[in-house]
Backbone as numpy.savetxt, mean C-alpha at the origin, in Angstrom:
# Nx Ny Nz CAx CAy CAz Cx Cy Cz
49.64 -17.67 -1.88 48.73 -18.25 -2.87 49.29 -17.67 -4.07
49.49 -18.70 -5.23 50.14 -17.94 -6.30 48.99 -16.83 -7.16
49.56 -16.18 -7.95 48.77 -15.02 -8.57 47.69 -15.49 -9.43
47.90 -16.62 -10.34 46.82 -17.14 -10.81 45.65 -17.63 -9.93
45.84 -18.40 -9.04 44.93 -18.71 -8.03 44.04 -17.73 -7.25
45.01 -16.56 -6.85 44.27 -15.15 -6.76 43.53 -14.66 -7.61
44.03 -14.72 -9.05 42.79 -14.03 -9.88 41.70 -14.72 -10.06
41.73 -16.28 -9.74 40.35 -17.10 -10.03 39.52 -16.90 -9.00
40.17 -16.76 -7.77 39.21 -16.61 -6.47 38.52 -14.99 -6.67
39.46 -14.11 -7.00 38.79 -12.67 -6.99 37.73 -12.85 -8.32
38.02 -13.45 -9.47 36.85 -13.70 -10.46 35.68 -14.34 -10.00
35.91 -15.22 -9.19 34.46 -16.00 -8.77 33.93 -15.19 -7.80
34.51 -14.45 -6.93 33.93 -13.70 -5.95 33.24 -12.30 -6.75
33.62 -11.87 -7.51 33.20 -10.97 -8.25 31.83 -11.48 -9.02
31.79 -12.52 -9.55 30.63 -13.31 -10.21 29.50 -13.31 -9.11
30.01 -13.96 -8.04 29.04 -14.18 -7.01 28.31 -12.71 -6.48
29.15 -11.91 -6.27 28.59 -10.49 -5.90 27.51 -9.87 -6.90
27.99 -9.92 -8.23 27.10 -9.43 -9.35 25.77 -10.39 -9.34
25.88 -11.70 -9.05 24.42 -12.24 -9.02 23.52 -12.15 -7.98
24.56 -11.73 -6.83 23.62 -11.54 -5.69 22.92 -10.23 -5.77
23.52 -9.13 -6.59 23.00 -7.95 -6.70 22.16 -7.61 -7.90
21.94 -8.74 -8.59 21.36 -8.67 -9.78 19.99 -8.27 -9.99
19.17 -8.43 -11.00 17.81 -8.15 -11.17 16.94 -9.17 -10.80
15.74 -8.95 -10.53 14.97 -10.10 -9.99 14.98 -11.40 -10.65
14.66 -12.44 -10.03 14.73 -13.62 -10.37 13.83 -13.99 -11.55
14.42 -14.77 -12.54 13.60 -15.18 -13.73 12.28 -15.89 -13.44
12.40 -16.57 -12.22 11.24 -17.22 -11.88 9.95 -16.24 -11.40
10.38 -15.03 -11.10 9.42 -14.17 -10.42 8.11 -13.85 -11.67
6.90 -13.91 -11.39 5.88 -13.66 -12.21 5.70 -12.40 -12.65
5.65 -12.05 -13.96 5.38 -10.62 -14.17 3.69 -10.35 -14.01
3.70 -9.24 -13.39 2.29 -8.51 -13.17 2.36 -7.28 -13.81
0.91 -6.71 -13.54 0.86 -5.33 -14.09 1.32 -4.26 -12.94
0.99 -4.76 -11.62 1.29 -3.93 -10.53 1.72 -4.79 -9.23
2.32 -4.59 -8.31 2.71 -4.85 -7.05 2.02 -4.09 -6.31
1.04 -4.23 -5.38 0.35 -3.27 -4.46 0.31 -3.66 -3.09
1.00 -2.81 -2.37 0.68 -3.01 -0.85 -0.52 -2.03 -0.41
-1.66 -2.76 0.25 -2.63 -1.88 0.89 -2.31 -1.78 2.52
-1.82 -0.60 2.74 -1.46 -0.19 4.12 -2.44 0.45 4.79
-3.30 -0.09 5.69 -4.34 0.50 6.51 -4.15 0.83 7.87
-4.57 2.02 8.24 -4.28 2.41 9.85 -5.32 1.70 10.66
-4.93 1.41 11.71 -5.59 0.59 12.83 -5.30 1.25 14.23
-4.80 2.63 14.27 -4.46 3.20 15.17 -5.54 3.75 16.22
-5.33 4.45 17.35 -6.50 4.51 18.28 -7.44 5.43 17.87
-7.05 6.36 16.77 -8.07 7.20 16.47 -9.40 6.67 15.67
-9.04 5.30 15.47 -10.20 4.58 14.63 -11.15 3.47 15.59
-12.22 3.67 15.92 -13.05 2.78 16.95 -13.18 1.69 16.15
-14.01 0.64 16.91 -14.06 -0.66 16.24 -15.22 -0.48 15.17
-16.22 0.08 15.26 -17.23 0.43 14.23 -16.62 0.92 13.07
-15.43 1.96 13.16 -14.90 2.30 11.98 -13.86 1.47 11.42
-13.27 0.74 12.13 -12.38 -0.43 11.54 -13.14 -1.31 11.00
-14.56 -1.83 11.28 -15.14 -2.78 10.54 -15.57 -2.16 9.16
-15.97 -0.67 9.15 -16.37 -0.21 7.94 -15.24 0.00 6.86
-14.07 0.19 7.61 -12.80 0.39 6.67 -12.54 -1.11 6.08
-12.57 -2.41 7.03 -12.14 -3.57 6.61 -13.20 -4.16 5.39
-14.58 -3.82 5.57 -15.52 -4.19 4.83 -15.37 -3.30 3.34
-14.85 -1.86 3.64 -14.75 -1.29 2.37 -13.75 -2.07 1.47
-12.64 -2.51 1.90 -11.49 -2.99 1.26 -12.31 -4.33 0.29
-12.91 -5.24 1.49 -13.63 -6.39 0.93 -14.40 -6.16 -0.35
-15.25 -5.28 -0.14 -16.23 -4.85 -1.23 -15.53 -4.20 -2.39
-14.69 -3.54 -2.04 -13.94 -2.93 -3.37 -13.23 -3.86 -4.19
-12.43 -4.84 -3.44 -11.64 -5.62 -4.29 -12.46 -6.82 -5.12
-13.72 -7.10 -4.74 -14.66 -7.89 -5.54 -15.55 -7.28 -6.47
-15.51 -5.71 -6.44 -16.19 -5.15 -7.17 -16.05 -5.37 -8.77
-17.01 -5.22 -9.55 -16.60 -5.72 -11.16 -15.82 -4.65 -11.63
-16.08 -3.50 -11.28 -15.15 -2.32 -11.94 -13.76 -2.52 -11.47
-13.30 -3.37 -10.21 -11.96 -3.43 -9.84 -11.44 -4.68 -10.80
-12.35 -5.62 -10.74 -11.99 -6.97 -11.53 -11.84 -6.67 -13.08
-12.61 -5.86 -13.52 -12.18 -5.26 -14.98 -11.05 -4.63 -15.03
-10.58 -3.82 -14.32 -9.40 -3.25 -14.38 -8.43 -3.96 -14.32
-8.34 -5.09 -13.38 -7.27 -6.07 -13.23 -7.10 -6.88 -14.82
-8.20 -7.10 -15.26 -8.21 -7.95 -16.56 -7.81 -7.08 -17.58
-7.99 -5.89 -17.60 -7.54 -4.98 -18.51 -6.20 -4.77 -18.75
-5.30 -5.11 -17.80 -3.93 -4.61 -18.00 -3.10 -5.50 -19.08
-1.89 -5.14 -19.27 -1.15 -5.96 -20.28 -1.04 -7.36 -20.03
-0.70 -7.67 -18.61 -0.67 -9.19 -18.16 -1.94 -9.62 -17.71
-2.96 -8.76 -17.43 -4.22 -9.31 -16.92 -4.34 -9.80 -15.46
-3.13 -9.27 -14.72 -3.10 -9.91 -13.27 -2.02 -8.97 -12.59
-2.47 -8.92 -11.28 -1.88 -7.93 -10.30 -1.51 -8.79 -9.00
-0.34 -8.36 -8.05 -0.26 -8.87 -6.83 -0.30 -8.05 -5.72
-1.24 -8.32 -4.78 -1.53 -7.59 -3.51 -1.24 -8.20 -2.23
-1.03 -7.38 -1.16 -0.75 -7.91 0.04 -1.37 -6.67 0.74
-1.93 -7.01 1.96 -2.85 -6.31 3.00 -1.93 -6.23 4.26
-1.83 -4.96 4.71 -0.91 -4.97 5.91 -1.61 -3.76 6.86
-1.69 -3.90 8.03 -2.34 -3.34 9.14 -1.19 -2.53 10.10
-1.29 -0.94 10.20 -0.11 -0.39 10.88 -0.99 0.64 11.94
-0.09 0.87 12.84 -0.35 1.84 13.92 1.06 2.68 14.35
1.49 2.45 15.61 2.66 3.09 16.06 3.70 2.58 15.41
5.10 2.93 16.11 6.42 2.55 15.17 6.66 1.47 15.10
6.02 0.51 16.48 6.47 -0.81 16.42 5.19 -1.59 16.09
4.24 -1.12 15.53 3.04 -2.03 15.09 2.57 -2.13 13.82
3.26 -3.03 12.94 2.67 -3.40 11.61 2.55 -5.05 11.50
1.65 -5.22 10.80 1.02 -6.45 10.72 0.50 -6.90 9.45
1.27 -7.99 8.96 0.63 -8.55 7.69 -0.52 -9.19 7.83
-1.55 -9.11 7.20 -3.10 -9.50 7.43 -3.17 -10.57 6.47
-2.89 -10.28 4.97 -3.03 -11.19 4.02 -1.62 -10.94 3.24
-0.86 -11.96 3.08 0.32 -12.25 2.41 0.10 -11.76 1.03
1.38 -11.77 0.26 1.15 -11.68 -1.35 0.15 -12.62 -2.10
-0.69 -12.31 -2.76 -1.51 -13.18 -3.60 -1.73 -12.40 -4.88
-1.99 -13.41 -5.88 -2.29 -13.06 -7.12 -3.50 -12.91 -7.33
-4.18 -11.79 -7.95 -5.44 -11.61 -8.46 -5.69 -11.41 -9.97
-6.33 -12.32 -10.77 -6.19 -12.18 -12.01 -7.73 -12.33 -12.34
-8.90 -12.62 -11.56 -10.14 -12.67 -12.23 -11.13 -12.60 -10.73
-12.51 -12.50 -11.19 -13.43 -12.64 -10.04 -13.17 -13.64 -8.95
-12.85 -14.78 -9.29 -12.52 -15.90 -8.15 -11.40 -15.70 -7.23
-10.18 -15.25 -8.06 -8.93 -15.04 -6.95 -9.21 -13.52 -6.29
-10.05 -12.73 -6.62 -10.41 -11.39 -6.11 -11.26 -12.01 -4.65
-12.17 -12.91 -4.98 -13.20 -13.28 -4.08 -12.27 -14.01 -2.85
-11.39 -14.81 -3.34 -10.78 -15.76 -2.36 -9.76 -14.63 -1.42
-9.05 -13.53 -1.82 -8.54 -12.50 -1.28 -9.62 -11.84 -0.21
-10.51 -11.54 -0.80 -11.45 -10.76 0.20 -12.13 -11.77 1.50
-12.44 -13.20 0.93 -12.71 -14.15 1.97 -11.54 -14.06 3.13
-10.30 -14.26 2.75 -9.20 -14.34 3.61 -9.19 -13.10 4.47
-9.23 -11.96 3.98 -9.13 -10.78 4.63 -10.13 -10.43 5.62
-11.48 -10.86 5.21 -12.56 -10.62 6.30 -12.54 -11.60 7.36
-11.94 -12.87 7.15 -11.84 -13.68 8.41 -10.87 -13.39 9.26
-9.86 -12.62 8.84 -8.76 -12.21 9.94 -9.46 -11.27 11.27
-8.92 -11.44 12.42 -8.92 -10.71 13.57 -8.95 -9.31 13.22
-9.53 -8.29 13.88 -8.92 -6.91 13.89 -8.39 -6.29 14.97
-7.20 -5.59 15.04 -6.45 -5.21 16.44 -6.43 -3.69 16.28
-6.44 -3.04 17.17 -6.11 -1.60 17.31 -5.05 -1.33 18.27
-4.34 -0.44 17.85 -3.11 -0.14 18.76 -2.97 1.47 18.71
-2.17 1.98 19.91 -1.79 3.28 19.88 -0.89 3.78 18.91
-0.67 5.16 18.82 -0.08 6.15 17.94 -0.13 5.95 16.42
0.32 6.67 15.79 0.24 6.71 14.27 1.66 7.03 13.59
2.14 5.77 13.09 3.50 5.81 12.35 3.25 5.80 11.04
3.00 6.71 9.91 2.84 6.55 8.74 4.27 6.17 8.10
5.34 6.88 8.65 6.71 6.52 8.31 7.10 4.96 8.43
6.86 4.49 9.62 6.93 2.94 9.76 6.38 2.21 8.78
4.84 2.62 8.47 4.23 1.99 7.44 4.76 1.91 6.19
5.32 2.81 5.86 6.11 3.01 4.53 7.28 2.42 4.48
8.05 2.31 5.47 9.48 1.75 5.70 8.98 0.01 5.37
8.31 -0.52 6.04 7.91 -1.97 5.97 7.04 -1.96 4.68
6.27 -1.44 4.19 5.80 -1.80 2.78 6.87 -1.69 1.55
7.77 -0.69 1.80 8.84 -0.65 0.87 9.48 -2.09 0.78
9.88 -2.63 1.88 10.56 -3.60 2.00 9.64 -5.06 1.57
8.43 -4.84 1.56 7.77 -5.76 1.36 7.87 -6.34 -0.21
8.22 -5.46 -1.23 8.54 -5.85 -2.53 9.46 -6.87 -2.69
10.58 -6.89 -1.90 11.66 -7.70 -2.16 11.44 -9.15 -2.12
11.72 -9.88 -2.92 11.66 -11.36 -2.69 10.34 -11.67 -2.59
9.26 -11.09 -3.39 7.82 -11.62 -3.02 7.37 -12.62 -4.06
8.30 -12.84 -5.15 7.87 -13.63 -6.28 7.19 -12.96 -7.48
7.01 -11.71 -7.32 6.58 -11.06 -8.41 7.28 -10.19 -9.16
6.98 -9.77 -10.26 7.87 -8.61 -10.69 6.87 -7.68 -11.64
6.53 -6.76 -10.98 5.46 -5.64 -11.54 5.94 -4.51 -12.21
5.10 -4.24 -13.31 5.65 -3.11 -14.34 5.63 -1.65 -13.32
4.91 -1.91 -12.24 4.98 -0.50 -11.26 4.77 -1.29 -9.90
5.26 -0.60 -8.90 5.33 -0.81 -7.39 4.56 0.24 -6.63
3.48 0.27 -6.09 2.63 1.02 -5.46 2.20 0.65 -3.86
2.55 1.66 -3.16 1.89 1.69 -1.83 0.70 2.42 -1.61
-0.34 1.79 -1.09 -1.67 2.57 -1.19 -1.86 2.83 0.31
-1.58 3.96 1.03 -1.80 4.24 2.26 -3.21 4.94 2.92
-4.07 4.37 3.51 -5.08 4.90 3.97 -5.09 5.27 5.55
-5.46 6.27 6.08 -5.71 6.51 7.32 -6.24 7.88 7.69
-6.46 8.13 9.12 -7.25 9.59 9.55 -6.50 10.25 10.56
-5.31 9.96 10.46 -4.32 10.68 11.36 -2.81 11.17 10.74
-2.30 11.90 11.68 -1.09 12.54 11.16 0.12 11.48 11.81
1.14 11.68 11.14 2.40 10.93 11.76 2.65 11.50 13.01
2.75 10.84 14.11 3.28 11.04 15.55 3.97 10.15 16.32
4.62 9.09 15.50 5.56 8.17 15.86 6.67 7.98 15.01
7.94 7.52 15.40 8.74 7.34 14.56 9.51 8.40 13.95
10.22 8.00 12.77 10.78 9.19 12.12 9.96 9.84 10.93
10.39 11.19 10.79 9.57 11.96 9.88 8.94 11.20 8.64
7.90 11.45 8.43 7.11 10.76 7.18 7.76 10.88 5.90
8.09 12.53 5.75 8.68 12.72 4.74 10.24 12.00 4.30
10.88 11.62 5.24 12.05 10.95 5.05 11.54 9.58 4.46
10.69 8.77 4.90 10.51 7.44 4.58 9.90 7.40 3.25
9.17 8.60 3.04 8.56 8.65 1.35 9.66 8.86 0.53
10.37 9.77 0.87 11.46 10.16 -0.32 12.39 8.86 -0.36
12.64 7.85 0.70 13.54 6.82 0.44 12.67 5.93 -0.60
11.56 5.51 -0.17 10.57 4.65 -0.90 10.52 5.25 -2.58
10.38 6.46 -2.83 10.40 6.92 -4.07 11.90 6.83 -4.88
12.75 6.81 -4.19 13.90 6.90 -4.57 14.46 5.48 -5.25
13.28 4.53 -4.53 13.57 2.87 -4.84 12.72 2.81 -6.00
12.04 3.62 -6.80 11.18 3.85 -7.63 9.74 3.26 -7.36
9.29 3.37 -6.10 7.90 2.95 -5.35 7.04 4.16 -5.58
5.69 4.15 -6.04 4.72 5.14 -5.97 3.83 4.98 -4.74
3.70 6.12 -3.78 2.73 6.15 -2.82 1.79 7.02 -3.12
0.68 6.24 -3.03 -0.91 7.00 -3.14 -1.53 7.13 -1.59
-2.34 8.20 -1.54 -3.16 8.09 -0.28 -4.54 8.22 -0.23
-5.25 7.65 0.84 -6.68 7.76 0.91 -6.84 8.19 2.31
-6.74 9.49 2.30 -7.05 10.33 3.79 -8.51 10.22 4.24
-8.86 9.82 5.54 -10.21 9.82 5.80 -10.18 10.94 6.64
-11.25 11.81 6.32 -11.69 13.28 6.67 -12.67 12.99 7.77
-12.33 12.23 8.94 -13.24 11.97 9.99 -13.28 13.02 10.90
-14.50 13.65 11.05 -14.44 14.78 11.92 -14.86 14.30 13.62
-15.13 13.18 13.72 -15.58 12.73 14.89 -14.37 12.62 15.94
-14.95 13.03 17.34 -13.62 13.03 18.27 -13.15 11.75 18.39
-11.95 11.75 18.81 -10.91 10.61 18.98 -10.96 10.32 20.30
-10.22 8.91 20.93 -10.18 8.49 22.04 -9.72 9.70 22.93
-10.01 9.85 24.13 -9.80 10.95 24.99 -10.44 12.18 24.84
-11.30 12.17 23.61 -11.94 13.46 23.38 -11.54 14.45 22.47
-10.06 14.21 21.85 -9.62 15.31 21.00 -10.13 15.53 19.57
-10.23 16.66 19.32 -11.29 16.74 18.25 -10.67 15.95 16.75
-11.25 15.62 15.85 -11.14 15.00 14.67 -10.83 15.95 13.60
-10.01 15.76 12.77 -9.33 16.73 11.93 -9.94 16.54 10.62
-10.13 17.63 9.93 -10.67 17.46 8.49 -9.78 18.14 7.16
-8.41 18.19 7.57 -7.46 18.71 7.01 -6.23 17.48 6.33
-6.82 16.37 6.45 -5.87 15.49 6.12 -5.31 15.22 4.51
-6.44 15.63 3.78 -6.09 15.60 2.42 -4.82 16.62 2.01
-4.91 17.82 2.73 -3.73 18.61 2.54 -2.36 18.00 3.17
-2.61 17.34 4.49 -1.47 16.60 4.99 -0.95 15.63 4.18
-1.77 14.72 3.56 -1.15 13.50 2.67 -0.70 13.89 1.61
-1.34 15.20 0.86 -0.51 15.69 -0.33 0.80 16.27 -0.22
0.98 17.06 0.97 2.48 17.58 1.33 3.37 16.71 1.91
2.91 15.43 2.65 3.79 14.73 3.47 3.93 13.22 3.05
2.84 12.68 2.59 2.64 11.21 2.50 2.94 10.63 0.98
2.04 11.36 -0.22 2.37 10.85 -1.40 3.62 11.26 -2.22
3.94 10.08 -3.24 5.06 10.86 -3.76 5.30 9.49 -4.99
6.16 10.06 -6.00 6.56 9.20 -7.13 5.77 9.30 -8.33
5.97 8.65 -9.38 5.41 8.94 -10.39 3.86 8.78 -10.58
3.38 9.66 -10.86 1.63 9.84 -10.79 0.96 9.72 -9.62
1.70 10.06 -8.56 0.94 9.97 -7.20 -0.31 10.63 -7.01
-1.20 10.19 -6.19 -2.49 10.88 -6.08 -2.84 10.46 -4.71
-4.17 11.32 -4.34 -4.88 11.10 -3.16 -6.42 10.94 -3.71
-7.26 10.19 -2.98 -8.56 10.25 -3.08 -9.11 10.34 -1.78
-9.57 11.48 -1.35 -10.10 11.80 0.15 -11.57 11.10 0.17
-11.61 10.62 1.44 -13.17 10.07 1.81 -13.76 11.06 2.98
-14.68 11.54 2.75 -15.45 12.37 3.67 -15.55 11.92 5.29
-15.71 10.73 5.16 -15.87 9.80 6.25 -15.90 8.31 6.18
-15.93 7.45 7.06 -15.85 6.08 6.94 -16.95 5.49 6.20
-18.29 6.04 6.24 -19.39 5.49 5.45 -18.73 5.69 3.79
-18.08 6.65 3.50 -17.75 6.90 2.29 -16.49 6.03 1.57
-16.07 5.23 2.60 -14.72 4.64 2.24 -15.01 3.58 1.33
-15.80 2.82 1.16 -15.84 2.04 0.09 -15.87 2.35 -1.32
-16.68 3.41 -1.09 -16.64 4.11 -2.84 -15.40 4.91 -3.13
-14.55 5.27 -2.24 -13.25 6.15 -2.20 -12.16 4.95 -2.75
-12.11 3.91 -1.95 -11.23 2.75 -2.18 -11.35 2.12 -3.37
-12.71 1.89 -3.87 -12.97 1.33 -5.37 -12.27 2.32 -6.20
-12.55 3.65 -6.16 -12.41 4.61 -7.30 -10.80 4.49 -7.38
-10.12 4.62 -6.21 -8.60 4.69 -6.17 -8.07 3.33 -6.51
-8.46 2.29 -6.19 -8.12 0.72 -6.76 -8.13 0.92 -8.29
-9.29 1.16 -8.77 -9.34 1.22 -10.40 -8.52 2.10 -11.02
-8.31 3.35 -10.48 -7.18 4.21 -11.20 -5.82 3.48 -11.07
-5.66 3.18 -9.78 -3.97 2.45 -9.61 -3.58 1.39 -10.50
-4.95 0.48 -10.74 -4.66 -0.79 -11.32 -4.56 -0.50 -12.82
-5.56 0.12 -13.12 -5.59 0.49 -14.68 -4.53 1.66 -15.10
-3.84 2.30 -14.11 -2.69 3.47 -14.22 -3.50 4.43 -14.99
-4.56 5.09 -14.70 -5.30 5.84 -15.47 -4.73 7.51 -14.85
-4.80 8.37 -15.89 -4.51 9.80 -15.45 -5.53 10.42 -14.72
-5.22 11.39 -13.81 -6.43 12.03 -12.82 -7.51 12.74 -13.55
-8.66 12.45 -12.84 -9.91 13.00 -13.22 -10.87 12.97 -11.95
-11.78 14.10 -11.68 -12.77 13.91 -10.96 -12.21 13.68 -9.42
-12.93 12.78 -8.68 -12.55 12.65 -7.46 -11.03 12.15 -7.13
-10.74 11.33 -8.17 -9.29 11.16 -8.16 -8.17 12.05 -7.93
-8.71 13.38 -8.39 -7.80 14.53 -8.30 -7.96 15.38 -7.09
-8.96 14.87 -6.06 -8.97 15.78 -4.73 -10.36 15.73 -4.25
-11.28 15.50 -5.41 -12.57 15.89 -5.08 -13.11 15.00 -3.94
-13.80 15.48 -3.06 -13.99 14.47 -1.67 -15.06 13.49 -2.10
-14.98 12.47 -1.76 -16.02 11.24 -2.04 -16.97 11.28 -0.83
-18.32 11.19 -1.05 -19.41 11.08 0.34 -20.03 10.11 0.06
């Protein structure tokens, strides 16, 4: 092949590779935050607790304080997806990416979420949940000022790779991981004792990135209040205060 032709081919290939590795598409919709709600449905959560957890998200997403936080951002809109996770090989997208910009769109998201069936699976892989959540930001049609994974659960990582490795890789991609540990003291399936130190575990192993924080819930009955507090702080990008700095919500 003549030298000039080779140079043209190399130039075209370089242009193609640069475009493929370039920034988000110009057609991506700007939003204040891209938020993944990653929710534990492992075996330690019984059907009653799962229903309380799901209802907590439905109530929080449609609460006036959350809608006000959405409307108060620079763009006045956010992108949200809801996924459930258990063991290393169980992650399920329950509600795909949706735009929330007012009470009506928040209600639409909540209605779709409430209508979906609930499933429980064995084991607890927070690391796999973080890995999948991190990938969900790619090609989702939105370009957020911030990317946040909101992990809620009541168990330790006991399946898949170490959770710290997953956290560190997500943070290296510019993602913040916040936590909502449920300090549920009820015995789990098989009679093993419930744990009440999940807040310390989440602080040390799960959360990370710019401004990362936890909002512990004393039990599943307190979940709706905890998630509302957490969503307002995440969406409004508020500095820490009160319960958001670790005071247990009851």
